[in-house]
C-alpha positions in Angstrom: 59.4 88.2 55.1 56.3 89.6 56.8 56.6 91.1 60.2 55.7 88.9 63.1 53.5 90.2 65.9 53.3 89.2 69.6 49.8 87.9 70.3 50.1 88.8 74.0 51.3 92.4 73.8 50.5 93.4 70.3 54.0 94.6 69.8 55.4 94.2 66.3 58.8 92.5 66.0 61.3 94.1 63.8 61.3 93.1 60.1 64.3 91.2 58.8 65.3 94.2 56.7 65.4 96.4 59.8 67.6 93.8 61.6 70.1 93.6 58.8 70.2 97.3 58.4 71.0 97.6 62.1 73.9 95.3 61.6 75.0 97.5 58.7 74.9 100.6 61.0 76.9 98.7 63.7 79.5 97.7 61.1 79.8 101.3 59.9 80.4 102.3 63.5 83.2 99.7 63.8 85.1 101.4 60.9 85.2 104.6 63.0 86.9 102.9 66.0 89.0 100.1 64.5 91.9 100.5 62.1 92.1 98.7 58.8 94.8 96.2 58.1 96.3 93.9 55.5 98.0 90.5 55.3 100.7 89.3 53.0 99.7 86.3 50.9 101.6 83.5 49.0 100.5 81.0 46.3 100.8 77.3 47.0 102.8 75.6 44.3 100.9 72.3 44.7 97.3 73.5 44.6 97.6 77.0 43.2 95.6 78.5 46.1 96.4 81.9 47.5 96.8 81.7 51.3 97.5 84.2 54.1 101.0 84.3 55.5 100.9 83.9 59.3 102.2 86.8 61.4 102.1 89.1 58.3 99.4 91.5 59.6 100.1 95.2 59.2 97.9 98.1 60.3 97.0 100.4 57.4 97.2 104.2 57.6 99.6 104.0 60.6 97.0 102.3 62.6 94.6 105.3 62.6 90.9 104.5 62.3 89.6 104.8 58.7 85.9 105.8 58.9 83.5 104.8 56.2 81.9 107.6 54.3 78.2 108.2 54.7 77.9 108.9 51.0 80.5 108.6 48.2 80.6 109.6 44.6 84.1 108.3 43.9 83.3 104.6 44.0 84.5 104.3 47.6 82.3 102.4 50.1 79.7 104.6 51.9 77.0 103.8 54.4 74.2 105.1 52.1 75.8 103.4 49.0 75.8 100.0 50.7 72.5 98.7 49.4 73.4 99.6 45.7 77.0 98.4 46.1 75.9 95.2 47.8 73.2 94.4 45.3 75.5 94.9 42.3 78.6 93.2 43.8 80.0 89.9 42.9 79.2 88.0 39.7 76.7 85.5 38.3 78.3 82.7 40.3 78.0 84.2 43.8 76.9 86.9 46.2 75.3 89.2 45.7 74.1 89.7 42.2 74.2 86.0 41.4 72.2 85.1 44.5 69.7 88.0 43.9 69.0 86.9 40.3 68.7 83.3 41.4 66.1 84.2 44.0 64.0 86.3 41.6 64.1 83.7 38.8 63.2 80.8 41.0 60.5 82.8 42.7 59.0 83.9 39.3 59.2 80.3 37.9 57.4 78.9 40.9 54.9 81.6 40.6 54.0 80.2 37.2 53.7 76.7 38.8 51.3 78.1 41.4 49.3 79.9 38.7 48.6 76.5 37.0 47.2 75.1 40.2 49.3 71.9 39.8 51.2 72.4 43.0 48.0 72.8 45.1 46.3 69.8 43.4 49.4 67.7 43.9 49.6 68.6 47.6 46.0 67.7 48.1 46.5 64.4 46.3 49.7 63.6 48.3 48.1 64.4 51.7 45.1 62.2 50.8 47.4 59.3 50.0 49.8 59.7 53.0 47.3 60.3 55.7 48.8 59.1 59.0 52.2 58.1 57.4 53.2 61.7 56.7 55.6 61.8 59.7 57.8 59.3 58.0 58.7 61.8 55.4 60.4 64.1 57.9 63.4 61.9 58.8 63.8 60.8 55.2 64.1 64.4 53.9 66.5 65.3 56.7 68.9 62.4 55.9 68.8 63.2 52.2 69.5 66.9 52.6 72.1 66.3 55.3 73.8 64.0 52.9 73.7 66.7 50.2 75.4 69.1 52.5 78.0 66.5 53.5 78.9 65.1 50.1 78.8 68.1 47.8 78.4 71.1 50.0 74.7 71.7 49.3 73.5 75.0 50.7 72.0 77.7 48.4 70.4 74.9 46.4 68.1 74.2 49.3 66.2 77.3 48.4 64.9 75.6 45.2 63.7 72.6 47.1 62.0 74.7 49.8 59.8 76.2 47.1 58.1 72.9 46.8 58.5 71.2 50.2 57.3 74.1 52.3 53.7 74.0 50.9 53.8 70.2 51.2 54.7 70.1 54.9 52.1 72.9 55.6 49.5 70.8 53.9 50.5 67.8 56.1 49.8 69.8 59.2 53.3 71.2 60.0 54.4 74.8 59.8 56.7 76.6 57.3 59.6 76.5 59.8 59.5 72.7 59.4 60.1 73.1 55.7 63.2 75.2 56.4 64.4 72.8 58.9 64.2 69.7 56.6 65.8 71.6 53.7 68.3 74.3 54.4 69.0 73.5 58.1 69.5 69.9 57.3 72.1 70.8 54.6 74.0 72.9 57.1 74.1 70.1 59.7 75.6 67.8 57.0 77.9 70.6 55.8 79.2 71.2 59.3 79.8 67.6 60.2 80.9 66.3 56.8 83.8 63.9 56.2 84.3 65.0 52.6 82.8 68.4 51.9 84.9 69.8 49.0 84.1 73.5 49.9 85.1 73.4 53.6 86.9 70.2 54.8 89.0 69.6 51.7 90.0 73.3 51.2 90.8 73.8 54.9 92.8 70.6 55.1 94.8 71.6 52.0 95.6 75.0 53.4 96.5 73.5 56.8 98.7 71.0 55.1 96.7 68.1 56.4 96.2 65.1 54.1 93.0 65.9 52.2 89.9 64.0 53.4 92.0 62.4 56.2 90.2 61.7 59.5 87.1 60.6 57.6 86.2 57.8 60.1 86.0 60.3 63.0 84.0 62.8 60.9 81.6 60.2 59.5 80.8 59.1 63.0 80.3 62.7 63.9 78.0 63.2 60.9 75.8 60.2 62.0 75.6 61.7 65.5 74.8 65.2 64.5 72.2 64.1 61.9 70.6 61.8 64.5 70.5 64.6 67.1 69.0 67.0 64.5 66.4 64.4 63.3 65.3 63.6 66.9 64.8 67.3 67.7 62.9 68.0 64.5 60.6 65.0 64.8 60.0 65.9 68.5 59.1 69.4 67.4 56.8 68.2 64.6 54.9 66.0 67.0 54.3 69.0 69.3 53.1 71.4 66.6 51.3 69.2 64.1 47.7 70.1 63.4 45.2 68.3 61.3 46.3 68.4 57.6 44.7 71.3 55.9 42.6 70.9 52.8 41.6 74.5 52.4 44.7 76.4 51.4 43.9 76.7 47.7 41.6 78.8 45.6 41.3 76.3 42.8 38.8 73.4 42.6 40.2 70.1 43.9 40.1 68.3 40.5 43.4 66.7 39.6 43.5 66.8 35.9 45.9 65.2 33.4 47.6 68.5 32.8 48.3 68.9 36.5 50.0 65.5 36.5 52.1 66.4 33.4 53.3 69.6 35.1 54.3 67.8 38.3 56.1 65.1 36.2 58.0 68.0 34.5 58.8 69.4 38.0 60.1 65.9 39.1 62.2 65.6 35.9 63.7 69.1 36.4 64.6 68.1 40.0 66.3 64.9 38.8 68.1 67.0 36.2 69.1 69.5 38.9 70.5 66.8 41.2 72.5 65.2 38.3 73.8 68.6 37.3 74.9 69.6 40.8 76.5 66.3 41.7 78.0 65.4 38.3 78.4 68.6 36.3 79.0 71.2 39.0 75.9 73.2 38.3 75.4 76.2 40.5 73.3 79.3 40.7 73.2 80.2 37.0 72.4 76.7 35.8 69.9 75.9 38.5 68.0 79.2 37.8 68.0 78.3 34.1 66.5 74.9 34.9 63.7 76.5 36.9 63.0 78.9 34.1 62.8 76.0 31.7 60.3 74.4 34.2 58.2 77.6 34.1 58.1 77.5 30.2 57.1 73.8 30.3 54.4 74.3 32.9 53.0 77.3 31.1 52.9 75.4 27.8 51.2 72.3 29.3 48.7 74.5 31.1 47.8 76.3 27.9 47.4 73.2 25.8 45.6 71.5 28.7 43.2 74.4 28.9 43.6 74.8 32.7 41.6 77.7 34.2 43.3 81.0 34.8 46.2 80.0 32.6 46.0 82.5 29.7 49.3 84.0 28.7 48.7 87.2 30.7 47.7 85.1 33.7 51.0 83.1 33.5 53.0 86.4 33.1 51.2 87.8 36.2 52.1 84.6 38.1 55.8 85.1 37.2 55.7 88.7 38.4 53.9 87.9 41.6 56.5 85.1 42.3 59.3 87.6 41.8 57.6 90.2 44.0 57.1 87.8 46.9 60.9 87.1 47.0 62.0 90.7 46.4 62.5 91.3 50.2 64.9 88.4 50.2 66.9 90.0 47.4 67.2 93.2 49.3 68.4 91.4 52.4 71.1 89.7 50.4 72.1 93.1 49.0 72.4 94.7 52.5 74.3 91.7 53.9 76.8 92.0 51.1 76.9 95.8 51.6 78.0 95.1 55.2 81.1 93.4 53.9 81.8 96.2 51.5 81.6 98.8 54.3 84.0 96.8 56.4 86.4 96.7 53.5 85.8 93.3 52.0 87.4 90.0 52.5 90.5 90.4 50.3 93.4 89.9 52.8 95.7 92.1 50.8 93.4 95.1 50.8 93.0 97.3 54.0 89.8 96.3 55.8 88.4 96.0 59.3 87.7 92.4 58.6 91.5 91.7 58.5 91.9 93.6 61.8 89.2 91.6 63.5 90.7 88.4 62.2 94.2 89.4 63.5 92.8 90.5 66.9 90.8 87.3 67.5 93.8 85.1 66.5 96.0 87.0 68.9 93.4 86.6 71.7 93.6 82.8 71.4 97.4 82.7 72.0 98.9 81.7 75.4 96.0 79.4 76.4 96.0 75.7 77.3 95.6 73.4 74.4 92.1 72.1 75.5 90.9 75.7 75.9 92.5 76.9 72.7 90.6 74.3 70.7 87.3 75.5 72.1 88.3 79.2 71.5 89.1 78.3 67.9 85.5 77.0 67.6 84.2 80.2 69.2 86.4 82.4 67.0 85.4 80.7 63.8 81.7 81.0 64.7 82.1 84.7 65.3 84.1 85.3 62.2 81.5 83.5 60.1 79.2 86.4 60.8 81.4 88.4 58.5 82.4 85.7 56.0 79.6 83.2 55.5 81.3 81.5 52.6 83.1 78.3 53.7 85.8 78.4 51.1 86.5 82.1 51.7 86.6 81.7 55.5 89.0 78.8 55.1 91.3 80.9 52.9 91.3 83.7 55.4 91.5 81.9 58.7 93.3 78.5 58.3 96.7 80.0 57.3 96.6 81.7 60.8 94.9 78.9 62.8 97.2 76.1 61.5 100.5 77.6 62.8 98.8 78.9 65.9 97.5 75.3 66.6 101.1 74.1 66.4 102.2 76.6 69.0 99.4 75.8 71.4 99.7 72.0 71.1 96.4 71.6 69.2 96.5 69.3 66.2 95.9 70.9 62.8 93.2 68.3 62.2 91.4 69.6 65.3 91.8 73.2 64.0 90.1 72.1 60.8 87.3 70.4 62.7 86.7 73.6 64.8 86.5 75.6 61.5 84.0 73.3 59.7 81.7 72.9 62.7 81.6 76.7 63.3 81.3 77.5 59.6 78.3 75.3 59.0 76.2 75.6 62.1 76.5 79.3 62.7 75.0 79.9 59.2 71.7 78.7 60.8 71.2 81.9 62.7 73.2 84.6 61.0 71.3 87.2 58.9 74.4 87.7 56.8 73.9 84.2 55.3 72.3 84.7 51.9 71.2 81.1 51.7 69.4 81.3 55.0 67.7 84.5 54.3 66.7 83.3 50.8 65.2 80.1 52.2 63.3 82.0 54.9 61.9 84.3 52.3 60.8 81.3 50.2 59.0 79.9 53.2 57.7 83.3 54.3 59.2 82.9 57.7 60.3 86.2 59.5 63.9 86.0 60.7 62.9 86.8 64.4 60.3 84.0 64.3 63.0 81.6 63.0 65.4 82.6 65.8 62.6 81.9 68.4 62.1 78.5 67.0 65.8 77.7 66.5 67.5 78.8 69.8 67.0 75.4 71.6 68.3 73.5 68.6 71.2 75.9 68.2 72.2 75.4 71.8 72.1 71.6 71.4 74.2 71.8 68.3 76.7 74.1 70.0 77.1 71.8 72.9 77.5 68.8 70.5 80.2 70.8 68.7 82.1 71.5 71.9 81.9 67.9 72.8 83.3 66.9 69.4 86.1 69.3 69.6 86.9 68.2 73.2 87.1 64.6 72.1 89.3 65.5 69.2 91.6 67.5 71.5 91.7 64.6 74.0 92.6 61.9 71.5 95.0 64.1 69.6 92.9 63.9 66.4 95.2 63.8 63.4 
């Protein structure tokens, strides 16, 4: 989360907190010029889901703008209350408070791991063994994380893996951005092109009244193509930036002791436990954070009994606090991002909000266009709307009830409308500061947001073009 500087001009690029706060100010301004609105909803008897009724939008307050307060003491949203309201919103299973606590606990737990020296010693041992074969790890990690995004909607969980993999790829001669690419970015490529993602594809298809998990062969082919394109780009980038593997990034002596090995084995066991829990038991933020805290306790106990240097109880406690402190900026970013949604009125379709007005306006703008263009405009609309609602399931609940009947009117198949949604939802999360998972992973990797954008823009253009091609093909063949 440090501020990047331009080596040529000496100018300091804006910190991520400044960027997100600027978005908050812009969102507040929107509430002064746009009316708030509501939708009617109904409950599906088959699934029990609550969906928006098409053409049910109504402007609130007779269409007059409803400005946000700068400060509020009556529990209403205000610009200066946004950080507190954002940080304390939600519950333990989601943004913002759940994500904030997840970030701090994982950061503190890994701080204990770093304090033991096991991570540094393990990295030095790994780099010595891999030598010239290190590049083979990049495509392997990409495929694994892309599968995670495609099969079980992996996203926020990538933060936990980045904690370990970013130091590893740096020791192998790559930069921290590479670590974010092979973890979080890979999950989003899989998420966007998935044939079975339960949190986007399945929900969107159910709402659009399309057979759930239908069109799997088209989507699986698309996943292969997107993952291959992403892999080729990342490998090409890695070859351009790789330097000689570094052996001097640690302050501890390079002596791999038995206690170090036991700590790393504990880490591997917790990762296996985590994968099993996520895929088989539905573990999420609360459970994964608990697993990392257990890891911190195990690592600390092994370090104490193994008499590792700088591992007295006070040292381990300091390591935990330092780990939390390093990720505190990420927690603040998550709070401001959630505060943006609160200032705009939230994502409840039945409550007056600017979000509902924007949704209605964009949906109306797509009307009266040719089917091939309408399909592309749906892709653009979903990408733009994802800035406000980064949750795939929430965006599906808000947009698909409107996009599905609109697709019928415009001659676009509902399956194509779902495809536009899933591609836009996953891929736009790679560049939006309102994505808590992205900002958390960048914080773990210590990559400033502006630096990430500078590294990502070419890849983002490639993925956008690939998305447009996929939607065009779906529109051409009448994908259903």
